[in-house]
N, C-alpha and C positions, 0 to 999 in steps of 0.2 A: 247620870241622868237618874230620874226618879220614875219609876215604873209602877202602876197600880197593879199590885198582885193579890190584893184581898179586899173584900167588902165587909163592912160590919154588918151586924143584923139590922141596923137601921138604914143600911144602903150607902153608907160613906165609904169612899175608896181610901184604902191605906197602901202606901207605896213603900217600895224598897229602893234604896239608893245604890247604884252601881258606878263604880269609878274605873277608869283604865289608865294606861300610860299617856304621856304626852303625845298628842297626834293620833290617839287611838279611838276617835269618834267612829270610824268605820265599824270597828268591833262592837262598840256600844250599840250602835243602830242595828247591827245584825242580830244581836242579842234581843233587842227590843222586838224586832220583826218575828224572831222565833217564838218568843214568849206571847206575843199577841196572836200568832197562828194557833197556839195551843189554847189560849183563854182569851178570846177577843174582848176588848174593853172600849172600843171607840163608840159603840152604840149605847153604852151606859151613861147615865147622868144621875148625879146625886139628887136627893129630894131638896127642895128649896123650902 
């Protein structure tokens, strides 16, 4: 999965790609939930 972990000075999101083992979607989703709890991103929108 790709998770927006940083924003450029212009406001564009930069992501990091995480991979897991076959069938490891639950681990990846749990990781994304933990990262979003620390640094929420769902309310951010890049400039148009």
